[in-house]
N, CA, C and O atoms as a Tripos MOL2 file, in Angstrom:
@<TRIPOS>MOLECULE
protein
  284   283    71     0     0
PROTEIN
NO_CHARGES

@<TRIPOS>ATOM
      1 N         115.2940   -6.1350   79.5880 N.3       1 MET1
      2 CA        116.2400   -7.1600   79.9500 C.3       1 MET1
      3 C         117.3210   -7.2100   78.8660 C.2       1 MET1
      4 O         117.0280   -7.2090   77.6700 O.2       1 MET1
      5 N         118.5700   -7.2530   79.3160 N.am      2 THR2
      6 CA        119.6680   -7.3110   78.3550 C.3       2 THR2
      7 C         119.6830   -8.6600   77.6460 C.2       2 THR2
      8 O         119.2160   -9.6660   78.1810 O.2       2 THR2
      9 N         120.2210   -8.6600   76.4490 N.am      3 VAL3
     10 CA        120.3090   -9.8830   75.6570 C.3       3 VAL3
     11 C         121.1670  -10.9260   76.3760 C.2       3 VAL3
     12 O         120.8480  -12.1150   76.3530 O.2       3 VAL3
     13 N         122.2460  -10.4880   77.0090 N.am      4 SER4
     14 CA        123.1280  -11.4400   77.6980 C.3       4 SER4
     15 C         122.4120  -12.1250   78.8600 C.2       4 SER4
     16 O         122.5930  -13.3240   79.0720 O.2       4 SER4
     17 N         121.6000  -11.3800   79.6150 N.am      5 LEU5
     18 CA        120.8510  -11.9860   80.7110 C.3       5 LEU5
     19 C         119.7860  -12.9350   80.1720 C.2       5 LEU5
     20 O         119.5830  -14.0200   80.7180 O.2       5 LEU5
     21 N         119.1160  -12.5350   79.1180 N.am      6 LYS6
     22 CA        118.0980  -13.3790   78.4980 C.3       6 LYS6
     23 C         118.7090  -14.7240   78.0830 C.2       6 LYS6
     24 O         118.1490  -15.7780   78.3830 O.2       6 LYS6
     25 N         119.8420  -14.6870   77.4010 N.am      7 HIS7
     26 CA        120.5040  -15.9210   76.9660 C.3       7 HIS7
     27 C         120.9600  -16.7650   78.1550 C.2       7 HIS7
     28 O         120.8560  -17.9910   78.1330 O.2       7 HIS7
     29 N         121.4540  -16.1090   79.1720 N.am      8 LYS8
     30 CA        121.9150  -16.8140   80.3680 C.3       8 LYS8
     31 C         120.7480  -17.5420   81.0440 C.2       8 LYS8
     32 O         120.8880  -18.7020   81.4320 O.2       8 LYS8
     33 N         119.6150  -16.8820   81.1870 N.am      9 ILE9
     34 CA        118.4450  -17.4840   81.8220 C.3       9 ILE9
     35 C         117.9560  -18.6870   81.0250 C.2       9 ILE9
     36 O         117.6780  -19.7410   81.5960 O.2       9 ILE9
     37 N         117.8500  -18.5340   79.7130 N.am     10 ILE10
     38 CA        117.4000  -19.6410   78.8680 C.3      10 ILE10
     39 C         118.3600  -20.8110   78.9540 C.2      10 ILE10
     40 O         117.9310  -21.9610   79.0490 O.2      10 ILE10
     41 N         119.6450  -20.5320   78.9220 N.am     11 ASP11
     42 CA        120.6650  -21.5840   78.9940 C.3      11 ASP11
     43 C         120.5870  -22.3560   80.3130 C.2      11 ASP11
     44 O         120.6110  -23.5870   80.3240 O.2      11 ASP11
     45 N         120.4950  -21.6250   81.4170 N.am     12 VAL12
     46 CA        120.4120  -22.2640   82.7420 C.3      12 VAL12
     47 C         119.1240  -23.0800   82.8570 C.2      12 VAL12
     48 O         119.1490  -24.2040   83.3580 O.2      12 VAL12
     49 N         118.0200  -22.5340   82.4050 N.am     13 CYS13
     50 CA        116.7460  -23.2680   82.4590 C.3      13 CYS13
     51 C         116.8240  -24.5400   81.6220 C.2      13 CYS13
     52 O         116.3710  -25.5970   82.0610 O.2      13 CYS13
     53 N         117.3960  -24.4480   80.4190 N.am     14 ASP14
     54 CA        117.5490  -25.6360   79.5700 C.3      14 ASP14
     55 C         118.3600  -26.7180   80.2680 C.2      14 ASP14
     56 O         117.9950  -27.8930   80.2340 O.2      14 ASP14
     57 N         119.4560  -26.3210   80.8980 N.am     15 LYS15
     58 CA        120.3140  -27.2920   81.5980 C.3      15 LYS15
     59 C         119.5860  -27.9230   82.7820 C.2      15 LYS15
     60 O         119.6540  -29.1370   82.9760 O.2      15 LYS15
     61 N         118.8980  -27.1140   83.5660 N.am     16 LYS16
     62 CA        118.1670  -27.6370   84.7270 C.3      16 LYS16
     63 C         117.0560  -28.5940   84.2860 C.2      16 LYS16
     64 O         116.8720  -29.6510   84.8890 O.2      16 LYS16
     65 N         116.3200  -28.2260   83.2430 N.am     17 ILE17
     66 CA        115.2450  -29.0740   82.7290 C.3      17 ILE17
     67 C         115.8120  -30.3900   82.2120 C.2      17 ILE17
     68 O         115.2440  -31.4520   82.4660 O.2      17 ILE17
     69 N         116.9290  -30.3260   81.4880 N.am     18 ALA18
     70 CA        117.5550  -31.5440   80.9600 C.3      18 ALA18
     71 C         118.0210  -32.4590   82.0870 C.2      18 ALA18
     72 O         117.9260  -33.6810   81.9700 O.2      18 ALA18
     73 N         118.5230  -31.8820   83.1760 N.am     19 GLN19
     74 CA        119.0340  -32.6690   84.3050 C.3      19 GLN19
     75 C         117.9240  -33.2370   85.1730 C.2      19 GLN19
     76 O         118.0040  -34.3860   85.6090 O.2      19 GLN19
     77 N         116.8820  -32.4380   85.4300 N.am     20 LYS20
     78 CA        115.9050  -32.8220   86.4540 C.3      20 LYS20
     79 C         114.4610  -32.8930   85.9710 C.2      20 LYS20
     80 O         113.5730  -33.2340   86.7530 O.2      20 LYS20
     81 N         114.2080  -32.5820   84.7140 N.am     21 GLY21
     82 CA        112.8580  -32.6810   84.1750 C.3      21 GLY21
     83 C         112.0690  -31.3870   84.2530 C.2      21 GLY21
     84 O         112.5290  -30.3870   84.8050 O.2      21 GLY21
     85 N         110.8650  -31.4290   83.6850 N.am     22 ASP22
     86 CA        110.0130  -30.2450   83.5690 C.3      22 ASP22
     87 C         109.5270  -29.6710   84.9000 C.2      22 ASP22
     88 O         109.1010  -28.5180   84.9560 O.2      22 ASP22
     89 N         109.5860  -30.4520   85.9510 N.am     23 ALA23
     90 CA        109.0730  -29.9900   87.2520 C.3      23 ALA23
     91 C         110.1220  -29.2300   88.0700 C.2      23 ALA23
     92 O         109.8180  -28.7610   89.1670 O.2      23 ALA23
     93 N         111.3370  -29.1040   87.5610 N.am     24 VAL24
     94 CA        112.4050  -28.4560   88.3270 C.3      24 VAL24
     95 C         112.1010  -26.9730   88.5290 C.2      24 VAL24
     96 O         111.6300  -26.2880   87.6210 O.2      24 VAL24
     97 N         112.3790  -26.5010   89.7310 N.am     25 GLY25
     98 CA        112.1890  -25.0990   90.0580 C.3      25 GLY25
     99 C         113.5120  -24.3470   90.0800 C.2      25 GLY25
    100 O         114.5700  -24.9380   90.2920 O.2      25 GLY25
    101 N         113.4430  -23.0510   89.8600 N.am     26 VAL26
    102 CA        114.6240  -22.1880   89.9290 C.3      26 VAL26
    103 C         114.2450  -20.8920   90.6380 C.2      26 VAL26
    104 O         113.0740  -20.5160   90.6980 O.2      26 VAL26
    105 N         115.2520  -20.2230   91.1690 N.am     27 SER27
    106 CA        115.0870  -18.8610   91.6600 C.3      27 SER27
    107 C         116.0100  -17.9910   90.8150 C.2      27 SER27
    108 O         116.8320  -18.5150   90.0630 O.2      27 SER27
    109 N         115.8880  -16.6860   90.9270 N.am     28 PHE28
    110 CA        116.7510  -15.8390   90.1030 C.3      28 PHE28
    111 C         118.2180  -15.9870   90.4870 C.2      28 PHE28
    112 O         119.1000  -15.6300   89.7060 O.2      28 PHE28
    113 N         118.4860  -16.5050   91.6680 N.am     29 TYR29
    114 CA        119.8670  -16.7570   92.0750 C.3      29 TYR29
    115 C         120.5150  -17.8640   91.2620 C.2      29 TYR29
    116 O         121.7420  -17.9450   91.2090 O.2      29 TYR29
    117 N         119.7190  -18.7210   90.6260 N.am     30 ALA30
    118 CA        120.2480  -19.8370   89.8410 C.3      30 ALA30
    119 C         121.0940  -19.3570   88.6630 C.2      30 ALA30
    120 O         121.8840  -20.1260   88.1150 O.2      30 ALA30
    121 N         120.9360  -18.1090   88.2750 N.am     31 PHE31
    122 CA        121.6280  -17.5900   87.1100 C.3      31 PHE31
    123 C         122.9620  -16.9270   87.4540 C.2      31 PHE31
    124 O         123.6110  -16.3280   86.5960 O.2      31 PHE31
    125 N         123.3560  -17.0460   88.7190 N.am     32 PHE32
    126 CA        124.5750  -16.3950   89.1850 C.3      32 PHE32
    127 C         125.3970  -17.3390   90.0430 C.2      32 PHE32
    128 O         124.8760  -18.2860   90.6320 O.2      32 PHE32
    129 N         126.6880  -17.0640   90.1010 N.am     33 LYS33
    130 CA        127.5750  -17.8100   90.9870 C.3      33 LYS33
    131 C         127.2500  -17.4150   92.4240 C.2      33 LYS33
    132 O         126.5590  -16.4230   92.6560 O.2      33 LYS33
    133 N         127.7410  -18.1780   93.3750 N.am     34 ASN34
    134 CA        127.5010  -17.8660   94.7810 C.3      34 ASN34
    135 C         128.1900  -16.5790   95.2080 C.2      34 ASN34
    136 O         127.9950  -16.1050   96.3280 O.2      34 ASN34
    137 N         128.9800  -16.0260   94.3340 N.am     35 LYS35
    138 CA        129.7070  -14.8020   94.5790 C.3      35 LYS35
    139 C         129.0060  -13.6610   93.8520 C.2      35 LYS35
    140 O         128.5810  -13.8290   92.7090 O.2      35 LYS35
    141 N         128.8830  -12.5420   94.4740 N.am     36 ASN36
    142 CA        128.2420  -11.3930   93.8480 C.3      36 ASN36
    143 C         129.2660  -10.6300   93.0160 C.2      36 ASN36
    144 O         129.7400   -9.5650   93.4110 O.2      36 ASN36
    145 N         129.6000  -11.1970   91.8480 N.am     37 ASP37
    146 CA        130.6330  -10.5830   91.0110 C.3      37 ASP37
    147 C         130.0620   -9.6540   89.9290 C.2      37 ASP37
    148 O         130.8180   -9.0170   89.1970 O.2      37 ASP37
    149 N         128.7310   -9.5810   89.8320 N.am     38 ASN38
    150 CA        128.1100   -8.6770   88.8640 C.3      38 ASN38
    151 C         126.8060   -8.1340   89.4650 C.2      38 ASN38
    152 O         125.7210   -8.5630   89.0750 O.2      38 ASN38
    153 N         126.9090   -7.2020   90.4050 N.am     39 PRO39
    154 CA        125.7180   -6.7170   91.1080 C.3      39 PRO39
    155 C         124.6840   -6.0630   90.1880 C.2      39 PRO39
    156 O         123.4860   -6.1540   90.4580 O.2      39 PRO39
    157 N         125.1150   -5.4090   89.1150 N.am     40 GLU40
    158 CA        124.1630   -4.7690   88.2130 C.3      40 GLU40
    159 C         123.2750   -5.8080   87.5260 C.2      40 GLU40
    160 O         122.0620   -5.6260   87.4210 O.2      40 GLU40
    161 N         123.8880   -6.8960   87.0610 N.am     41 LEU41
    162 CA        123.1310   -7.9510   86.3970 C.3      41 LEU41
    163 C         122.2190   -8.6740   87.3860 C.2      41 LEU41
    164 O         121.0900   -9.0320   87.0490 O.2      41 LEU41
    165 N         122.7100   -8.8870   88.6020 N.am     42 LEU42
    166 CA        121.8920   -9.5110   89.6430 C.3      42 LEU42
    167 C         120.6650   -8.6500   89.9470 C.2      42 LEU42
    168 O         119.5610   -9.1780   90.0840 O.2      42 LEU42
    169 N         120.8430   -7.3470   90.0520 N.am     43 MET43
    170 CA        119.7240   -6.4480   90.3280 C.3      43 MET43
    171 C         118.7440   -6.4030   89.1580 C.2      43 MET43
    172 O         117.5340   -6.2900   89.3550 O.2      43 MET43
    173 N         119.2700   -6.4900   87.9530 N.am     44 GLU44
    174 CA        118.3940   -6.5260   86.7770 C.3      44 GLU44
    175 C         117.4970   -7.7690   86.8280 C.2      44 GLU44
    176 O         116.2930   -7.6840   86.5890 O.2      44 GLU44
    177 N         118.0950   -8.9180   87.1400 N.am     45 ALA45
    178 CA        117.3210  -10.1610   87.2400 C.3      45 ALA45
    179 C         116.3260  -10.0870   88.3890 C.2      45 ALA45
    180 O         115.1750  -10.4950   88.2380 O.2      45 ALA45
    181 N         116.7540   -9.5770   89.5240 N.am     46 ALA46
    182 CA        115.8800   -9.4810   90.6940 C.3      46 ALA46
    183 C         114.7010   -8.5450   90.4180 C.2      46 ALA46
    184 O         113.5670   -8.8500   90.7880 O.2      46 ALA46
    185 N         114.9600   -7.4340   89.7830 N.am     47 THR47
    186 CA        113.9040   -6.4790   89.4560 C.3      47 THR47
    187 C         112.9000   -7.1040   88.4960 C.2      47 THR47
    188 O         111.6910   -6.9780   88.6900 O.2      47 THR47
    189 N         113.3940   -7.7730   87.4680 N.am     48 TRP48
    190 CA        112.5170   -8.4340   86.5000 C.3      48 TRP48
    191 C         111.6670   -9.4950   87.1990 C.2      48 TRP48
    192 O         110.4640   -9.5960   86.9620 O.2      48 TRP48
    193 N         112.3120  -10.2850   88.0650 N.am     49 TRP49
    194 CA        111.6510  -11.4050   88.7490 C.3      49 TRP49
    195 C         110.6360  -10.9160   89.7850 C.2      49 TRP49
    196 O         109.4890  -11.3610   89.7970 O.2      49 TRP49
    197 N         111.0660  -10.0010   90.6510 N.am     50 ILE50
    198 CA        110.2610   -9.6010   91.8110 C.3      50 ILE50
    199 C         109.3090   -8.4490   91.4970 C.2      50 ILE50
    200 O         108.1100   -8.5510   91.7550 O.2      50 ILE50
    201 N         109.8240   -7.3680   90.9500 N.am     51 LYS51
    202 CA        108.9910   -6.1810   90.7340 C.3      51 LYS51
    203 C         108.1340   -6.2760   89.4770 C.2      51 LYS51
    204 O         106.9460   -5.9570   89.5020 O.2      51 LYS51
    205 N         108.7400   -6.7120   88.3870 N.am     52 THR52
    206 CA        108.0160   -6.7310   87.1220 C.3      52 THR52
    207 C         106.9700   -7.8360   87.0680 C.2      52 THR52
    208 O         105.8240   -7.5960   86.6910 O.2      52 THR52
    209 N         107.3730   -9.0640   87.4520 N.am     53 HIS53
    210 CA        106.4760  -10.2170   87.2980 C.3      53 HIS53
    211 C         105.8970  -10.7360   88.6090 C.2      53 HIS53
    212 O         105.0300  -11.6100   88.6040 O.2      53 HIS53
    213 N         106.3770  -10.1980   89.7390 N.am     54 LYS54
    214 CA        105.8670  -10.6030   91.0600 C.3      54 LYS54
    215 C         105.8540  -12.1270   91.2380 C.2      54 LYS54
    216 O         104.8770  -12.7160   91.7000 O.2      54 LYS54
    217 N         106.9790  -12.7350   90.8530 N.am     55 LEU55
    218 CA        107.1100  -14.1850   90.9290 C.3      55 LEU55
    219 C         107.4700  -14.6310   92.3360 C.2      55 LEU55
    220 O         108.0620  -13.8700   93.1010 O.2      55 LEU55
    221 N         107.1120  -15.8640   92.6800 N.am     56 ASP56
    222 CA        107.5180  -16.4610   93.9420 C.3      56 ASP56
    223 C         109.0200  -16.6960   93.9240 C.2      56 ASP56
    224 O         109.6600  -16.6070   92.8760 O.2      56 ASP56
    225 N         109.5810  -16.9980   95.1010 N.am     57 HIS57
    226 CA        111.0210  -17.2270   95.1800 C.3      57 HIS57
    227 C         111.4460  -18.3450   94.2260 C.2      57 HIS57
    228 O         112.4270  -18.1910   93.4980 O.2      57 HIS57
    229 N         110.7220  -19.4650   94.2220 N.am     58 PHE58
    230 CA        110.9970  -20.5560   93.2950 C.3      58 PHE58
    231 C         109.8480  -20.6740   92.3120 C.2      58 PHE58
    232 O         108.6780  -20.6540   92.6940 O.2      58 PHE58
    233 N         110.1980  -20.7960   91.0500 N.am     59 GLU59
    234 CA        109.2270  -20.9920   89.9700 C.3      59 GLU59
    235 C         109.7320  -22.1240   89.0820 C.2      59 GLU59
    236 O         110.9220  -22.4420   89.0900 O.2      59 GLU59
    237 N         108.8410  -22.7210   88.3290 N.am     60 LYS60
    238 CA        109.2310  -23.7780   87.3980 C.3      60 LYS60
    239 C         110.1340  -23.1800   86.3180 C.2      60 LYS60
    240 O         109.8700  -22.0990   85.7920 O.2      60 LYS60
    241 N         111.1910  -23.9020   86.0050 N.am     61 ALA61
    242 CA        112.1330  -23.4430   84.9800 C.3      61 ALA61
    243 C         111.4460  -23.2830   83.6290 C.2      61 ALA61
    244 O         111.7720  -22.3680   82.8730 O.2      61 ALA61
    245 N         110.4890  -24.1740   83.3170 N.am     62 VAL62
    246 CA        109.7910  -24.0670   82.0320 C.3      62 VAL62
    247 C         108.9830  -22.7600   81.9600 C.2      62 VAL62
    248 O         108.8900  -22.1510   80.8940 O.2      62 VAL62
    249 N         108.4100  -22.3360   83.0700 N.am     63 LYS63
    250 CA        107.6460  -21.0880   83.1170 C.3      63 LYS63
    251 C         108.5600  -19.8890   82.8770 C.2      63 LYS63
    252 O         108.2350  -18.9950   82.0960 O.2      63 LYS63
    253 N         109.7080  -19.8820   83.5600 N.am     64 ILE64
    254 CA        110.6540  -18.7750   83.4180 C.3      64 ILE64
    255 C         111.1800  -18.7120   81.9950 C.2      64 ILE64
    256 O         111.2690  -17.6370   81.4030 O.2      64 ILE64
    257 N         111.5240  -19.8670   81.4530 N.am     65 LYS65
    258 CA        112.0450  -19.9090   80.0730 C.3      65 LYS65
    259 C         111.0140  -19.3290   79.1010 C.2      65 LYS65
    260 O         111.3740  -18.5430   78.2250 O.2      65 LYS65
    261 N         109.7500  -19.6990   79.2400 N.am     66 LYS66
    262 CA        108.7070  -19.1820   78.3500 C.3      66 LYS66
    263 C         108.5580  -17.6670   78.4940 C.2      66 LYS66
    264 O         108.4150  -16.9590   77.4980 O.2      66 LYS66
    265 N         108.5910  -17.1730   79.7280 N.am     67 LEU67
    266 CA        108.4890  -15.7240   79.9480 C.3      67 LEU67
    267 C         109.6270  -14.9830   79.2510 C.2      67 LEU67
    268 O         109.4110  -13.9600   78.6010 O.2      67 LEU67
    269 N         110.8330  -15.5090   79.3930 N.am     68 VAL68
    270 CA        112.0110  -14.8450   78.8210 C.3      68 VAL68
    271 C         112.0230  -14.9470   77.3120 C.2      68 VAL68
    272 O         112.4030  -13.9940   76.6320 O.2      68 VAL68
    273 N         111.6150  -16.0790   76.7780 N.am     69 GLU69
    274 CA        111.6130  -16.2490   75.3190 C.3      69 GLU69
    275 C         110.6480  -15.2800   74.6230 C.2      69 GLU69
    276 O         110.8440  -14.9390   73.4560 O.2      69 GLU69
    277 N         109.6310  -14.8470   75.3200 N.am     70 HIS70
    278 CA        108.6430  -13.9550   74.7150 C.3      70 HIS70
    279 C         108.9380  -12.4680   74.9410 C.2      70 HIS70
    280 O         108.0740  -11.6190   74.7230 O.2      70 HIS70
    281 N         110.1440  -12.1650   75.3720 N.am     71 LEU71
    282 CA        110.5380  -10.7530   75.5460 C.3      71 LEU71
    283 C         110.9740  -10.1570   74.2260 C.2      71 LEU71
    284 O         111.3410   -8.9830   74.1690 O.2      71 LEU71
@<TRIPOS>BOND
     1     1     2 1
     2     2     3 1
     3     3     4 2
     4     3     5 am
     5     5     6 1
     6     6     7 1
     7     7     8 2
     8     7     9 am
     9     9    10 1
    10    10    11 1
    11    11    12 2
    12    11    13 am
    13    13    14 1
    14    14    15 1
    15    15    16 2
    16    15    17 am
    17    17    18 1
    18    18    19 1
    19    19    20 2
    20    19    21 am
    21    21    22 1
    22    22    23 1
    23    23    24 2
    24    23    25 am
    25    25    26 1
    26    26    27 1
    27    27    28 2
    28    27    29 am
    29    29    30 1
    30    30    31 1
    31    31    32 2
    32    31    33 am
    33    33    34 1
    34    34    35 1
    35    35    36 2
    36    35    37 am
    37    37    38 1
    38    38    39 1
    39    39    40 2
    40    39    41 am
    41    41    42 1
    42    42    43 1
    43    43    44 2
    44    43    45 am
    45    45    46 1
    46    46    47 1
    47    47    48 2
    48    47    49 am
    49    49    50 1
    50    50    51 1
    51    51    52 2
    52    51    53 am
    53    53    54 1
    54    54    55 1
    55    55    56 2
    56    55    57 am
    57    57    58 1
    58    58    59 1
    59    59    60 2
    60    59    61 am
    61    61    62 1
    62    62    63 1
    63    63    64 2
    64    63    65 am
    65    65    66 1
    66    66    67 1
    67    67    68 2
    68    67    69 am
    69    69    70 1
    70    70    71 1
    71    71    72 2
    72    71    73 am
    73    73    74 1
    74    74    75 1
    75    75    76 2
    76    75    77 am
    77    77    78 1
    78    78    79 1
    79    79    80 2
    80    79    81 am
    81    81    82 1
    82    82    83 1
    83    83    84 2
    84    83    85 am
    85    85    86 1
    86    86    87 1
    87    87    88 2
    88    87    89 am
    89    89    90 1
    90    90    91 1
    91    91    92 2
    92    91    93 am
    93    93    94 1
    94    94    95 1
    95    95    96 2
    96    95    97 am
    97    97    98 1
    98    98    99 1
    99    99   100 2
   100    99   101 am
   101   101   102 1
   102   102   103 1
   103   103   104 2
   104   103   105 am
   105   105   106 1
   106   106   107 1
   107   107   108 2
   108   107   109 am
   109   109   110 1
   110   110   111 1
   111   111   112 2
   112   111   113 am
   113   113   114 1
   114   114   115 1
   115   115   116 2
   116   115   117 am
   117   117   118 1
   118   118   119 1
   119   119   120 2
   120   119   121 am
   121   121   122 1
   122   122   123 1
   123   123   124 2
   124   123   125 am
   125   125   126 1
   126   126   127 1
   127   127   128 2
   128   127   129 am
   129   129   130 1
   130   130   131 1
   131   131   132 2
   132   131   133 am
   133   133   134 1
   134   134   135 1
   135   135   136 2
   136   135   137 am
   137   137   138 1
   138   138   139 1
   139   139   140 2
   140   139   141 am
   141   141   142 1
   142   142   143 1
   143   143   144 2
   144   143   145 am
   145   145   146 1
   146   146   147 1
   147   147   148 2
   148   147   149 am
   149   149   150 1
   150   150   151 1
   151   151   152 2
   152   151   153 am
   153   153   154 1
   154   154   155 1
   155   155   156 2
   156   155   157 am
   157   157   158 1
   158   158   159 1
   159   159   160 2
   160   159   161 am
   161   161   162 1
   162   162   163 1
   163   163   164 2
   164   163   165 am
   165   165   166 1
   166   166   167 1
   167   167   168 2
   168   167   169 am
   169   169   170 1
   170   170   171 1
   171   171   172 2
   172   171   173 am
   173   173   174 1
   174   174   175 1
   175   175   176 2
   176   175   177 am
   177   177   178 1
   178   178   179 1
   179   179   180 2
   180   179   181 am
   181   181   182 1
   182   182   183 1
   183   183   184 2
   184   183   185 am
   185   185   186 1
   186   186   187 1
   187   187   188 2
   188   187   189 am
   189   189   190 1
   190   190   191 1
   191   191   192 2
   192   191   193 am
   193   193   194 1
   194   194   195 1
   195   195   196 2
   196   195   197 am
   197   197   198 1
   198   198   199 1
   199   199   200 2
   200   199   201 am
   201   201   202 1
   202   202   203 1
   203   203   204 2
   204   203   205 am
   205   205   206 1
   206   206   207 1
   207   207   208 2
   208   207   209 am
   209   209   210 1
   210   210   211 1
   211   211   212 2
   212   211   213 am
   213   213   214 1
   214   214   215 1
   215   215   216 2
   216   215   217 am
   217   217   218 1
   218   218   219 1
   219   219   220 2
   220   219   221 am
   221   221   222 1
   222   222   223 1
   223   223   224 2
   224   223   225 am
   225   225   226 1
   226   226   227 1
   227   227   228 2
   228   227   229 am
   229   229   230 1
   230   230   231 1
   231   231   232 2
   232   231   233 am
   233   233   234 1
   234   234   235 1
   235   235   236 2
   236   235   237 am
   237   237   238 1
   238   238   239 1
   239   239   240 2
   240   239   241 am
   241   241   242 1
   242   242   243 1
   243   243   244 2
   244   243   245 am
   245   245   246 1
   246   246   247 1
   247   247   248 2
   248   247   249 am
   249   249   250 1
   250   250   251 1
   251   251   252 2
   252   251   253 am
   253   253   254 1
   254   254   255 1
   255   255   256 2
   256   255   257 am
   257   257   258 1
   258   258   259 1
   259   259   260 2
   260   259   261 am
   261   261   262 1
   262   262   263 1
   263   263   264 2
   264   263   265 am
   265   265   266 1
   266   266   267 1
   267   267   268 2
   268   267   269 am
   269   269   270 1
   270   270   271 1
   271   271   272 2
   272   271   273 am
   273   273   274 1
   274   274   275 1
   275   275   276 2
   276   275   277 am
   277   277   278 1
   278   278   279 1
   279   279   280 2
   280   279   281 am
   281   281   282 1
   282   282   283 1
   283   283   284 2
@<TRIPOS>SUBSTRUCTURE
     1 MET1         2 RESIDUE 1 A MET
     2 THR2         6 RESIDUE 1 A THR
     3 VAL3        10 RESIDUE 1 A VAL
     4 SER4        14 RESIDUE 1 A SER
     5 LEU5        18 RESIDUE 1 A LEU
     6 LYS6        22 RESIDUE 1 A LYS
     7 HIS7        26 RESIDUE 1 A HIS
     8 LYS8        30 RESIDUE 1 A LYS
     9 ILE9        34 RESIDUE 1 A ILE
    10 ILE10       38 RESIDUE 1 A ILE
    11 ASP11       42 RESIDUE 1 A ASP
    12 VAL12       46 RESIDUE 1 A VAL
    13 CYS13       50 RESIDUE 1 A CYS
    14 ASP14       54 RESIDUE 1 A ASP
    15 LYS15       58 RESIDUE 1 A LYS
    16 LYS16       62 RESIDUE 1 A LYS
    17 ILE17       66 RESIDUE 1 A ILE
    18 ALA18       70 RESIDUE 1 A ALA
    19 GLN19       74 RESIDUE 1 A GLN
    20 LYS20       78 RESIDUE 1 A LYS
    21 GLY21       82 RESIDUE 1 A GLY
    22 ASP22       86 RESIDUE 1 A ASP
    23 ALA23       90 RESIDUE 1 A ALA
    24 VAL24       94 RESIDUE 1 A VAL
    25 GLY25       98 RESIDUE 1 A GLY
    26 VAL26      102 RESIDUE 1 A VAL
    27 SER27      106 RESIDUE 1 A SER
    28 PHE28      110 RESIDUE 1 A PHE
    29 TYR29      114 RESIDUE 1 A TYR
    30 ALA30      118 RESIDUE 1 A ALA
    31 PHE31      122 RESIDUE 1 A PHE
    32 PHE32      126 RESIDUE 1 A PHE
    33 LYS33      130 RESIDUE 1 A LYS
    34 ASN34      134 RESIDUE 1 A ASN
    35 LYS35      138 RESIDUE 1 A LYS
    36 ASN36      142 RESIDUE 1 A ASN
    37 ASP37      146 RESIDUE 1 A ASP
    38 ASN38      150 RESIDUE 1 A ASN
    39 PRO39      154 RESIDUE 1 A PRO
    40 GLU40      158 RESIDUE 1 A GLU
    41 LEU41      162 RESIDUE 1 A LEU
    42 LEU42      166 RESIDUE 1 A LEU
    43 MET43      170 RESIDUE 1 A MET
    44 GLU44      174 RESIDUE 1 A GLU
    45 ALA45      178 RESIDUE 1 A ALA
    46 ALA46      182 RESIDUE 1 A ALA
    47 THR47      186 RESIDUE 1 A THR
    48 TRP48      190 RESIDUE 1 A TRP
    49 TRP49      194 RESIDUE 1 A TRP
    50 ILE50      198 RESIDUE 1 A ILE
    51 LYS51      202 RESIDUE 1 A LYS
    52 THR52      206 RESIDUE 1 A THR
    53 HIS53      210 RESIDUE 1 A HIS
    54 LYS54      214 RESIDUE 1 A LYS
    55 LEU55      218 RESIDUE 1 A LEU
    56 ASP56      222 RESIDUE 1 A ASP
    57 HIS57      226 RESIDUE 1 A HIS
    58 PHE58      230 RESIDUE 1 A PHE
    59 GLU59      234 RESIDUE 1 A GLU
    60 LYS60      238 RESIDUE 1 A LYS
    61 ALA61      242 RESIDUE 1 A ALA
    62 VAL62      246 RESIDUE 1 A VAL
    63 LYS63      250 RESIDUE 1 A LYS
    64 ILE64      254 RESIDUE 1 A ILE
    65 LYS65      258 RESIDUE 1 A LYS
    66 LYS66      262 RESIDUE 1 A LYS
    67 LEU67      266 RESIDUE 1 A LEU
    68 VAL68      270 RESIDUE 1 A VAL
    69 GLU69      274 RESIDUE 1 A GLU
    70 HIS70      278 RESIDUE 1 A HIS
    71 LEU71      282 RESIDUE 1 A LEU
């Protein structure tokens, strides 16, 4: 996982947790705009989420943050 994606995921998770609490869920789409302006980065996130970790569509933001922090 690239450093920029790692930082982006942690940042988004921190913001979501601060807004909605520890129970908030996210999908890998949460880290991107509604526009597909960076398909390579989107595929990197999708591959990490789906193929590498076999995560459900929505997961707790705290879980994702912990996974990414330990990379």
